[in-house]
C-alpha positions as a Markdown table, in Angstrom:
| # | Residue | x | y | z |
|---|---|---|---|---|
| 1 | Unk | 0.0 | 0.0 | 0.0 |
| 2 | Unk | 2.8 | 2.4 | 0.9 |
| 3 | Unk | 4.6 | 1.7 | -2.4 |
| 4 | Unk | 1.4 | 2.5 | -4.3 |
| 5 | Unk | 1.1 | 5.9 | -2.6 |
| 6 | Unk | 4.8 | 6.7 | -3.3 |
| 7 | Unk | 4.4 | 5.8 | -7.0 |
| 8 | Unk | 1.3 | 8.0 | -7.2 |
| 9 | Unk | 3.1 | 10.9 | -5.5 |
| 10 | Unk | 6.1 | 10.5 | -7.8 |
| 11 | Unk | 3.8 | 10.5 | -10.9 |
| 12 | Unk | 2.0 | 13.6 | -9.6 |
| 13 | Unk | 5.4 | 15.4 | -9.1 |
| 14 | Unk | 6.5 | 14.3 | -12.6 |
| 15 | Unk | 3.3 | 15.8 | -14.1 |
| 16 | Unk | 3.7 | 19.0 | -12.1 |
| 17 | Unk | 7.4 | 19.2 | -13.3 |
| 18 | Unk | 6.4 | 18.7 | -16.9 |
| 19 | Unk | 3.7 | 21.4 | -16.6 |
| 20 | Unk | 6.2 | 23.8 | -15.0 |
| 21 | Unk | 8.7 | 23.2 | -17.8 |
| 22 | Unk | 6.0 | 23.8 | -20.4 |
| 23 | Unk | 5.0 | 27.0 | -18.7 |
| 24 | Unk | 8.7 | 28.1 | -18.4 |
| 25 | Unk | 9.2 | 27.5 | -22.2 |
| 26 | Unk | 6.1 | 29.7 | -22.8 |
| 27 | Unk | 7.2 | 32.4 | -20.5 |
| 28 | Unk | 10.7 | 32.5 | -22.2 |
| 29 | Unk | 9.1 | 32.8 | -25.6 |
| 30 | Unk | 6.8 | 35.5 | -24.3 |
| 31 | Unk | 9.7 | 37.5 | -22.8 |
| 32 | Unk | 11.7 | 37.1 | -26.1 |
| 33 | Unk | 8.6 | 38.3 | -28.1 |
| 34 | Unk | 8.4 | 41.4 | -25.9 |
| 35 | Unk | 12.1 | 42.1 | -26.1 |
| 36 | Unk | 11.9 | 41.8 | -29.9 |
| 37 | Unk | 8.9 | 44.2 | -30.0 |
| 38 | Unk | 10.8 | 46.7 | -27.9 |
| 39 | Unk | 13.8 | 46.5 | -30.2 |
| 40 | Unk | 11.7 | 47.0 | -33.3 |
| 41 | Unk | 9.9 | 50.0 | -31.6 |
| 42 | Unk | 13.3 | 51.5 | -30.7 |
| 43 | Unk | 14.6 | 51.2 | -34.2 |
| 44 | Unk | 11.3 | 52.3 | -35.9 |
| 45 | Unk | 10.6 | 55.3 | -33.7 |
| 46 | Unk | 14.3 | 56.0 | -32.8 |
| 47 | Unk | 13.7 | 56.2 | -29.1 |
| 48 | Unk | 15.4 | 54.4 | -26.3 |
| 49 | Unk | 13.0 | 52.4 | -24.3 |
| 50 | Unk | 14.9 | 50.1 | -22.0 |
| 51 | Unk | 18.5 | 51.3 | -22.6 |
| 52 | Unk | 20.2 | 53.3 | -19.9 |
| 53 | Unk | 19.9 | 56.3 | -22.2 |
| 54 | Unk | 16.2 | 56.1 | -21.7 |
| 55 | Unk | 16.9 | 57.6 | -18.3 |
| 56 | Unk | 16.3 | 56.6 | -14.8 |
| 57 | Unk | 12.6 | 57.8 | -14.8 |
| 58 | Unk | 11.5 | 55.1 | -17.2 |
| 59 | Unk | 13.4 | 52.3 | -15.4 |
| 60 | Unk | 12.4 | 53.6 | -12.0 |
| 61 | Unk | 8.7 | 53.9 | -12.9 |
| 62 | Unk | 8.8 | 50.3 | -14.3 |
| 63 | Unk | 10.4 | 49.0 | -11.1 |
| 64 | Unk | 7.8 | 50.9 | -9.0 |
| 65 | Unk | 4.9 | 49.3 | -10.9 |
| 66 | Unk | 6.5 | 45.8 | -10.7 |
| 67 | Unk | 7.0 | 46.1 | -6.9 |
| 68 | Unk | 3.3 | 46.8 | -6.5 |
| 69 | Unk | 2.3 | 43.9 | -8.8 |
| 70 | Unk | 4.8 | 41.4 | -7.4 |
| 71 | Unk | 5.4 | 42.3 | -3.7 |
| 72 | Unk | 7.1 | 39.0 | -2.9 |
| 73 | Unk | 9.8 | 39.5 | -5.6 |
| 74 | Unk | 13.0 | 41.0 | -4.1 |
| 75 | Unk | 14.0 | 44.5 | -5.0 |
| 76 | Unk | 17.4 | 43.3 | -6.0 |
| 77 | Unk | 15.9 | 41.0 | -8.7 |
| 78 | Unk | 13.5 | 43.7 | -10.0 |
| 79 | Unk | 16.3 | 46.3 | -10.2 |
| 80 | Unk | 18.7 | 43.8 | -11.7 |
| 81 | Unk | 16.4 | 43.2 | -14.6 |
| 82 | Unk | 17.0 | 46.8 | -15.6 |
| 83 | Unk | 20.7 | 47.0 | -14.8 |
| 84 | Unk | 20.0 | 49.0 | -11.6 |
| 85 | Unk | 21.3 | 48.4 | -8.1 |
| 86 | Unk | 19.0 | 48.6 | -5.1 |
| 87 | Unk | 21.0 | 51.6 | -3.9 |
| 88 | Unk | 20.4 | 53.4 | -7.2 |
| 89 | Unk | 16.7 | 52.7 | -7.1 |
| 90 | Unk | 16.4 | 54.0 | -3.5 |
| 91 | Unk | 18.5 | 57.1 | -4.4 |
| 92 | Unk | 16.2 | 57.8 | -7.3 |
| 93 | Unk | 13.2 | 57.4 | -5.1 |
| 94 | Unk | 14.6 | 59.9 | -2.6 |
| 95 | Unk | 15.3 | 62.4 | -5.4 |
| 96 | Unk | 11.8 | 62.1 | -6.8 |
| 97 | Unk | 10.3 | 62.6 | -3.3 |
| 98 | Unk | 12.5 | 65.7 | -2.8 |
| 99 | Unk | 11.5 | 67.1 | -6.2 |
| 100 | Unk | 7.8 | 66.4 | -5.4 |
| 101 | Unk | 8.2 | 68.3 | -2.1 |
| 102 | Unk | 9.9 | 71.2 | -3.8 |
| 103 | Unk | 7.2 | 71.4 | -6.5 |
| 104 | Unk | 4.5 | 71.4 | -3.8 |
| 105 | Unk | 6.3 | 74.3 | -2.0 |
| 106 | Unk | 6.5 | 76.3 | -5.3 |
| 107 | Unk | 2.8 | 75.6 | -6.1 |
| 108 | Unk | 1.8 | 76.7 | -2.6 |
| 109 | Unk | 3.8 | 79.9 | -3.0 |
| 110 | Unk | 2.3 | 80.6 | -6.4 |
| 111 | Unk | -1.3 | 80.1 | -5.0 |
| 112 | Unk | -0.5 | 82.4 | -2.1 |
| 113 | Unk | 0.8 | 85.1 | -4.4 |
| 114 | Unk | -2.2 | 84.8 | -6.7 |
| 115 | Unk | -4.6 | 85.3 | -3.8 |
| 116 | Unk | -2.6 | 88.4 | -2.7 |
| 117 | Unk | -2.3 | 90.1 | -6.1 |
| 118 | Unk | -5.6 | 90.2 | -7.9 |
| 119 | Unk | -5.4 | 89.2 | -11.6 |
| 120 | Unk | -1.9 | 87.8 | -11.3 |
| 121 | Unk | -1.3 | 84.8 | -13.5 |
| 122 | Unk | -4.5 | 84.9 | -15.5 |
| 123 | Unk | -6.0 | 86.9 | -18.3 |
| 124 | Unk | -8.7 | 89.4 | -17.6 |
| 125 | Unk | -11.4 | 88.2 | -19.9 |
| 126 | Unk | -14.0 | 90.7 | -18.8 |
| 127 | Unk | -12.5 | 93.8 | -20.5 |
C-alpha cells in the first residue's frame, strides 16, 4: 500500500514538473517576443525604451509598478532586470520625493501670491 502511494506521488510530481517546464518555455518565448517588439519599436521610432539612455525615470517607474504587482519578488531582482542596483533605485526614489516636495512648495507659494495680487497669472477676460 505504501509503495502505491509513493508511486502516485512521484507521478504527480512528474506531471507537475512537466507542466512547469512547459510554462517556463512559454514564458521564455513571451519574454523574447516582448524584447523583440521593444527592439523594433526602438529602431522604428528612434527612441530608447529600456536602454540606460532612456533615463532613470523610465526604469524607475517600471520597477515601481513591478514592486506593486509582485510584492514577494525581491527589490534586487527587479532592479537587476533593468541594470540597476537597489541603492540606485532608493536614491532615485529619494530624489523624486525631494522634487515632489519642492514642487509642492513652489505651487503653494504661487497660489498664495495669486490670492494676494488680484489678476496675477490669468487673463482678464471681462475687458
